C-alpha positions, 0 to 999 in steps of 0.5 A, a space after each residue: 314524975 310527969 311528962 311536960 309538953 316540951 318533952 317527948 320519948 324517942 326509942 334508940 335504934 342501937 340499944 332500944 333504951 327509951 330517951 326522954 328529950 326536952 325540946 326547950 332545953 334541948 337535951 336529954 332529961 331521962 332515959 330508961 335502958 331496955 330489958 336485956 334478953 341475956 340477963 342472968 337470973 338469980 336462980 342461975 347464980 350458983 351455976 355462974 359462979 360455979 362456971 367461973 371457978 372452974 375457968 379459973 382453976 383451968 387457967 391456974 393449972 395451965 400456968 402451973 404446967 407452963 412454969 413446970 416445963 419452963 425450966 426444961 424449955 430454957 435448959 434445951 435453949 442453953 444447950 442448943 446456944 452452947 453447941 452453937 458456940 462451940 461450932 463457931 470459930 473463935 475470932 478476936 473482937 474488933 474494937 472501936 479504938 482499933 478502927 482509927 
């Protein structure tokens, strides 16, 4: 597509994309993104997928371990609360009805 006389190109200072602006329309008519330096190559796709699988497996193992120890942690908290309840004196609870 040819460039018109009313169009001019501007490079974005942030993302380095090329913007084509039409002076008559006063808007961007086209933009081209700059090539990224960290763009993954197709040759590295197998390694990227293997790394992602290893990360997922590690997160799964971590969640399995936390679920295994969760029951122990809950039983410890229950025992501690039971011990505290035994140490507190037994009092008659006050009701809102009795306050009148």
